[in-house]
C-alpha distance (Angstrom), angle and dihedral (degrees) to the residues before:
residue distance angle dihedral
M1 . . .
L2 3.82 . .
T3 3.78 91.9 .
I4 3.78 91.1 52.8
G5 3.74 90.6 46.4
G6 3.85 91.0 49.7
V7 3.76 93.0 50.6
I8 3.78 96.8 46.3
G9 3.81 102.3 72.9
T10 3.77 142.3 110.0
G11 3.85 93.0 -35.1
L12 3.82 87.4 71.4
F13 3.79 102.6 26.3
L14 3.79 98.0 43.3
G15 3.81 112.3 6.3
S16 3.80 92.7 53.1
G17 3.78 88.6 71.5
L18 3.80 89.7 62.2
A19 3.82 90.0 47.0
V20 3.78 94.5 50.7
S21 3.81 92.6 45.8
M22 3.79 91.0 52.9
A23 3.83 103.7 39.4
G24 3.81 104.0 24.0
P25 3.82 112.3 -165.0
T26 3.83 90.1 -8.1
V27 3.85 86.7 71.9
L28 3.74 86.2 86.2
L29 3.78 89.5 65.1
T30 3.82 92.4 50.0
F31 3.76 90.9 53.7
V32 3.82 91.2 47.3
V33 3.82 88.0 53.5
G34 3.88 91.9 45.9
G35 3.76 88.8 47.1
L36 3.76 93.2 51.9
L37 3.81 91.7 50.0
A38 3.80 89.6 48.5
I39 3.80 91.6 50.1
A40 3.82 91.3 50.6
L41 3.84 90.8 47.6
T42 3.78 94.1 49.3
Y43 3.75 93.2 48.6
A44 3.85 92.6 45.9
A45 3.83 93.8 47.0
T46 3.77 93.3 44.4
E47 3.81 93.2 46.7
M48 3.78 90.2 55.7
A49 3.78 94.1 41.8
V50 3.82 92.7 54.0
A51 3.87 90.4 47.4
H52 3.77 91.5 50.5
P53 3.86 110.7 27.4
D54 3.83 87.8 157.9
L55 3.84 91.4 64.0
H56 3.84 106.9 80.0
G57 3.81 113.1 -146.1
F58 3.78 138.4 -18.6
G59 3.75 93.4 -68.7
A60 3.84 93.7 61.8
L61 3.83 90.2 48.6
A62 3.85 90.8 47.9
H63 3.80 89.1 49.1
R64 3.76 91.3 53.1
Y65 3.83 98.5 45.4
L66 3.80 104.8 25.7
G67 3.81 103.2 27.1
P68 3.81 138.8 -98.7
L69 3.85 94.2 -68.4
A70 3.77 92.4 55.6
G71 3.77 90.5 47.2
F72 3.81 93.4 48.7
T73 3.79 91.0 47.1
Q74 3.75 94.3 46.3
R75 3.81 95.7 53.0
W76 3.77 97.5 44.6
L77 3.74 92.1 43.7
Y78 3.78 91.3 50.9
W79 3.81 91.1 50.1
G80 3.86 89.3 51.8
V81 3.81 91.6 47.0
V82 3.81 94.0 52.7
A83 3.85 93.6 42.5
I84 3.84 92.2 52.1
G85 3.78 88.9 41.2
A86 3.71 87.8 60.4
G87 3.82 89.5 54.8
T88 3.84 87.9 52.8
E89 3.78 92.2 54.8
A90 3.82 90.4 47.6
V91 3.80 90.0 57.0
A92 3.81 89.3 49.5
V93 3.81 88.9 54.3
G94 3.82 89.8 54.9
I95 3.83 90.3 49.4
Y96 3.78 92.4 53.3
V97 3.81 93.0 47.5
R98 3.81 89.3 53.0
Y99 3.81 88.8 59.4
W100 3.81 85.8 76.1
W101 3.83 97.9 29.3
P102 3.86 107.8 28.4
Q103 3.81 91.9 169.5
V104 3.88 92.8 64.7
P105 3.82 112.9 101.1
L106 3.81 109.3 -112.3
W107 3.80 94.1 -123.3
I108 3.79 94.2 63.5
P109 3.90 99.4 63.4
V110 3.86 87.7 38.5
T111 3.84 90.0 55.4
L112 3.80 91.7 47.1
A113 3.81 93.9 47.8
A114 3.85 89.9 49.2
A115 3.79 91.5 51.0
A116 3.74 92.8 48.5
V117 3.75 94.7 51.3
I118 3.82 94.1 46.4
T119 3.77 89.0 52.3
V120 3.81 92.6 50.8
N121 3.77 90.3 50.3
V122 3.76 94.0 50.0
F123 3.76 89.7 62.1
P124 3.87 121.9 76.9
V125 3.77 116.0 -69.3
R126 3.84 90.7 -101.9
A127 3.77 88.0 74.6
F128 3.76 91.4 54.0
G129 3.78 92.9 48.6
T130 3.78 94.1 49.2
V131 3.84 93.9 47.6
E132 3.76 95.0 44.1
Y133 3.83 92.4 45.9
W134 3.80 91.6 60.7
F135 3.77 95.2 39.1
S136 3.75 91.7 53.5
S137 3.89 92.5 45.1
V138 3.80 91.5 52.9
K139 3.73 97.2 50.6
V140 3.76 97.0 43.0
A141 3.78 90.8 49.5
A142 3.79 88.7 47.3
I143 3.91 91.5 53.1
V144 3.87 88.3 53.6
V145 3.78 92.7 47.7
F146 3.80 90.7 47.7
L147 3.81 91.8 51.4
V148 3.83 91.9 47.2
L149 3.83 91.3 52.1
G150 3.80 89.1 44.2
A151 3.81 90.8 54.2
V152 3.76 89.2 51.7
L153 3.74 92.5 50.0
L154 3.81 92.2 48.0
T155 3.84 97.5 45.8
V156 3.81 108.4 23.8
G157 3.74 108.9 11.2
L158 3.82 130.8 -149.2
P159 3.80 127.5 -75.2
D160 3.79 91.5 -93.5
R161 3.77 100.0 27.2
P162 3.82 128.1 60.5
A163 3.80 122.1 -130.6
T164 3.80 110.1 -79.3
G165 3.86 98.0 -148.7
L166 3.86 119.1 -169.7
S167 3.81 96.8 -62.3
A168 3.74 90.4 125.9
V169 3.75 89.4 65.7
T170 3.81 100.0 32.0
D171 3.85 102.0 39.1
A172 3.84 102.6 26.5
P173 3.83 112.6 156.8
S174 3.85 88.8 -140.2
Y175 3.76 130.0 13.2
L176 3.82 92.3 -164.9
P177 3.79 108.1 32.9
H178 3.79 92.6 171.8
G179 3.79 99.4 31.9
L180 3.74 125.3 -129.7
T181 3.88 91.9 -29.5
G182 3.80 90.6 60.5
L183 3.80 91.8 49.6
V184 3.81 90.0 52.0
V185 3.76 93.1 49.5
A186 3.82 90.3 49.4
L187 3.77 91.6 48.9
I188 3.81 91.9 51.5
V189 3.83 90.8 51.3
A190 3.83 92.4 45.1
T191 3.74 92.0 51.6
F192 3.80 91.4 50.3
S193 3.74 90.4 49.7
F194 3.80 91.7 65.2
G195 3.86 91.9 50.7
G196 3.80 110.2 125.9
T197 3.81 98.6 44.6
E198 3.77 87.4 104.2
A199 3.86 92.1 64.2
L200 3.81 90.1 76.5
A201 3.79 89.4 76.3
L202 3.85 90.7 58.8
T203 3.79 90.7 71.0
A204 3.83 95.2 69.5
A205 3.78 93.1 97.5
E206 3.85 92.3 55.8
S207 3.83 95.5 45.4
A208 3.78 119.6 102.8
D209 3.80 89.1 -150.2
P210 3.81 111.8 15.1
G211 3.83 92.6 173.8
R212 3.83 88.2 62.7
D213 3.84 103.2 29.5
L214 3.82 105.4 42.6
P215 3.80 97.9 51.2
R216 3.82 91.5 48.1
A217 3.77 91.0 47.9
A218 3.78 93.3 44.3
R219 3.90 93.2 54.7
G220 3.71 94.2 44.9
T221 3.81 96.8 45.1
I222 3.80 100.6 45.4
L223 3.95 91.9 44.2
R224 3.74 92.5 50.6
V225 3.80 94.9 45.6
C226 3.82 93.1 48.7
L227 3.77 92.1 48.4
Y228 3.81 92.7 48.0
Y229 3.80 91.1 50.7
L230 3.75 98.7 45.6
L231 3.84 95.4 44.7
S232 3.78 91.2 46.7
M233 3.82 90.6 54.3
V234 3.78 90.3 50.5
V235 3.85 92.1 53.4
I236 3.81 93.4 47.5
L237 3.79 92.4 47.7
S238 3.82 94.1 47.1
V239 3.78 95.5 46.5
S240 3.84 90.4 46.2
Q241 3.79 91.0 52.9
A242 3.79 92.6 46.4
V243 3.80 96.2 52.9
G244 3.79 94.6 36.5
R245 3.78 94.4 -118.2
A246 3.78 136.4 102.4
P247 3.79 138.8 -177.6
D248 3.75 110.4 -77.0
G249 3.76 96.4 -147.1
A250 3.84 93.2 -116.8
L251 3.85 91.4 124.6
T252 3.78 92.2 -139.2
T253 3.81 97.5 118.7
S254 3.82 133.6 23.4
P255 3.84 114.2 -104.8
F256 3.81 85.2 -133.8
V257 3.76 89.6 63.2
L258 3.84 91.0 43.9
V259 3.75 92.5 56.4
F260 3.75 91.2 61.4
E261 3.81 93.2 44.4
W262 3.81 91.3 51.1
T263 3.86 91.9 50.4
G264 3.78 92.5 51.8
L265 3.80 98.7 -105.0
P266 3.83 102.3 123.0
A267 3.82 92.6 161.2
A268 3.82 91.0 54.0
A269 3.84 88.8 47.2
A270 3.85 90.3 57.1
V271 3.83 90.1 47.5
M272 3.85 90.9 49.0
N273 3.81 90.2 49.5
F274 3.79 88.5 54.8
V275 3.84 87.9 50.2
V276 3.82 94.5 51.0
L277 3.81 88.9 46.1
T278 3.76 88.0 53.9
A279 3.79 90.0 47.8
A280 3.85 91.4 52.8
L281 3.68 91.1 50.4
S282 3.79 91.3 48.7
A283 3.83 91.6 51.8
L284 3.84 90.7 45.4
N285 3.78 90.7 50.0
T286 3.81 91.7 48.2
A287 3.80 95.5 44.3
F288 3.85 91.5 50.2
Y289 3.79 92.1 48.1
V290 3.90 93.8 49.4
S291 3.80 90.5 47.1
T292 3.82 95.2 52.1
R293 3.83 90.8 48.4
T294 3.78 92.5 47.0
L295 3.79 91.1 54.3
H296 3.75 91.9 45.0
S297 3.84 89.6 51.4
L298 3.82 90.1 49.9
A299 3.76 90.2 53.8
V300 3.85 93.0 47.7
D301 3.79 88.5 55.1
G302 3.76 92.2 48.4
Q303 3.78 95.6 -110.9
A304 3.84 95.1 111.1
P305 3.82 133.8 42.4
A306 3.85 113.1 -67.4
W307 3.89 90.8 -121.3
A308 3.77 89.3 70.1
R309 3.80 88.6 60.8
R310 3.83 95.0 63.7
V311 3.70 120.1 102.1
S312 3.80 135.1 -166.1
R313 3.82 123.5 -110.7
H314 3.83 86.9 -90.6
G315 3.75 91.2 56.6
V316 3.84 95.1 -105.5
P317 3.81 116.4 141.7
V318 3.80 92.8 -132.3
N319 3.86 94.6 173.4
A320 3.84 90.1 52.7
V321 3.84 88.0 48.0
A322 3.86 89.4 55.6
A323 3.71 94.0 46.2
S324 3.79 95.5 45.3
A325 3.80 90.9 56.3
I326 3.77 88.2 80.2
G327 3.76 91.7 106.0
L328 3.81 93.1 55.2
P329 3.81 98.6 59.5
L330 3.81 86.2 43.7
A331 3.85 88.6 55.6
V332 3.83 91.0 50.2
T333 3.85 91.1 48.3
V334 3.79 93.3 50.4
S335 3.80 90.7 45.8
L336 3.77 88.4 56.0
V337 3.78 99.2 44.5
S338 3.80 100.8 34.7
P339 3.85 109.6 14.9
D340 3.86 95.1 161.4
D341 3.79 95.4 60.5
A342 3.77 103.7 18.8
F343 3.72 93.6 117.5
A344 3.80 94.0 49.2
K345 3.75 94.1 50.8
L346 3.83 94.7 48.4
L347 3.78 89.0 44.3
G348 3.77 90.4 55.1
I349 3.81 93.1 49.7
A350 3.76 91.8 47.5
L351 3.80 92.7 48.6
F352 3.84 91.5 52.1
G353 3.84 86.4 59.0
V354 3.75 94.9 41.6
A355 3.77 93.2 50.8
T356 3.78 93.3 45.4
T357 3.83 91.0 48.6
W358 3.83 88.9 51.0
V359 3.75 92.6 50.3
L360 3.80 90.8 54.2
I361 3.81 91.0 47.4
F362 3.79 90.9 52.5
A363 3.78 90.6 44.9
T364 3.83 89.8 52.8
H365 3.79 89.7 50.9
V366 3.77 91.4 52.5
A367 3.77 91.1 55.4
F368 3.82 89.6 40.7
R369 3.89 93.0 55.9
R370 3.77 96.4 39.0
R371 3.77 95.2 61.2
P372 3.83 119.7 74.6
R373 3.75 113.5 -91.1
T374 3.70 123.7 -139.1
A375 3.83 121.7 -122.3
D376 3.80 90.0 -110.2
E377 3.84 93.5 53.5
A378 3.80 91.7 47.8
R379 3.70 90.6 50.2
R380 3.79 92.2 50.7
S381 3.86 94.8 49.3
P382 3.83 108.0 75.6
L383 3.77 89.6 156.8
S384 3.77 115.4 68.3
L385 3.79 129.5 174.3
P386 3.85 108.3 -115.7
G387 3.81 108.8 -116.7
G388 3.77 92.4 23.0
W389 3.79 117.8 -141.8
R390 3.76 93.6 -5.6
T391 3.82 92.1 62.4
S392 3.82 89.1 50.3
A393 3.69 92.5 47.4
A394 3.85 91.6 52.4
A395 3.82 91.0 46.5
A396 3.86 90.3 50.6
V397 3.79 90.6 52.7
A398 3.91 89.5 48.3
M399 3.75 91.9 50.9
A400 3.79 91.7 47.5
A401 3.84 88.3 52.6
V402 3.84 87.9 54.1
V403 3.79 90.5 53.4
V404 3.76 92.5 47.4
S405 3.81 93.6 47.2
M406 3.82 88.7 59.7
L407 3.79 87.8 72.5
F408 3.76 90.1 66.1
V409 3.87 97.0 47.6
E410 3.80 111.6 80.2
T411 3.84 92.1 -153.4
F412 3.84 92.5 58.8
R413 3.83 100.6 29.3
V414 3.83 89.7 97.7
A415 3.80 86.1 68.9
W416 3.81 90.7 72.1
T417 3.76 93.0 47.9
V418 3.78 87.7 58.2
G419 3.76 105.8 25.3
A420 3.83 100.6 48.6
P421 3.81 95.3 50.4
T422 3.82 87.9 46.4
V423 3.77 91.3 57.5
V424 3.81 90.2 48.1
V425 3.84 92.3 51.1
I426 3.78 89.0 51.1
V427 3.78 93.4 52.3
V428 3.86 93.3 44.4
T429 3.83 88.6 48.7
Y430 3.74 90.8 52.6
A431 3.85 92.4 49.9
L432 3.84 90.9 48.8
T433 3.80 94.1 48.1
R434 3.81 90.1 48.4
T435 3.74 90.8 51.5
V436 3.83 92.8 48.7
R437 3.83 94.3 48.2
R438 3.79 95.2 41.8
P439 3.95 107.7 108.7
R440 3.72 114.1 -117.6
P441 3.76 115.8 -119.6
Q442 3.82 113.9 -101.3
P443 3.80 115.0 -113.8
């Protein structure tokens, strides 16, 4: 439930509007591609986690199969991805609040959301669990209600609006309204929307029987998420076609809210805006929690400063909480300087990290599957990625292509100006720390 709640966030509720506006009906294809990559990643990560429940996280697996540099880079990059991802969710919260109060500067609700989430994460973990449980429950229930209402609109219609059918897909005036560029933008957004599915593999250490629990959870989670995403896109496209309107890509209102406005249900639109606001807070809360625990884990393993290892009397890594808040002031700053495209810029930066992280996970799986497996490992891995290392290699190439394509899209080009130097800094830091820790030869 928490994994589904963590995956379903602003990529679907807000970013999908940009994807639909740029790719039209072809957006369905981009979400199919993104879903296939997410399925491959979930299977690969889960397979490795089940085989090595004693290795905590992707970084430990990368360290074992790709070497210490890959492990160090993977763990620090993942921390940065999640920390900046929290900033992306905070900006989304601000955008949803401005649906009711458009005159409010974006940075104000972003700041309030950041302060609220930091406060929740300073309290014992029970507070996080309670808050996230209700957040996840609300948004998953809302997705189901949206799809049910969408099915009614498509097949039966409302009292004052006829059934829309699937004419948006079957009789579209243009399947590529913005050409190849629009398709690439939609693919970038669709891929980002599935970010978070890899977190399921991180639960292996806490599972009583990872060989039984993780494969079952992996299948159920990824199938539900893909179904929710694709069906939601069908509803948005069909209603857009029926009313002669479509998301404009401005990222000022969720397309889920617009659907209810277009169908003459303003009260439902307001309720849906509350739901997507809750969803953004949920994703923000989860991202911040994961980033603090990732940094704390790095410190425990000696790959981060010792101060990040300290915990409060309630067991909360308060120093890691403070350091992981880096994405939140970044979100406030971007909201002040560039409020019109703050979400798109942060989304691009986060996606650069997500895609790079996925490439490293796939590369680790290639090395994992190409070496001989012991009988015990084979027995503990009931879930295997079809196609083995070849599928992972193809998926890694596809993700690398997504990263490269961002160079040619102005909206996401800023991701390279931030992401590439960050990777260089991580590699240089690793080299420096290795030099400092290497014992000097005795005379």
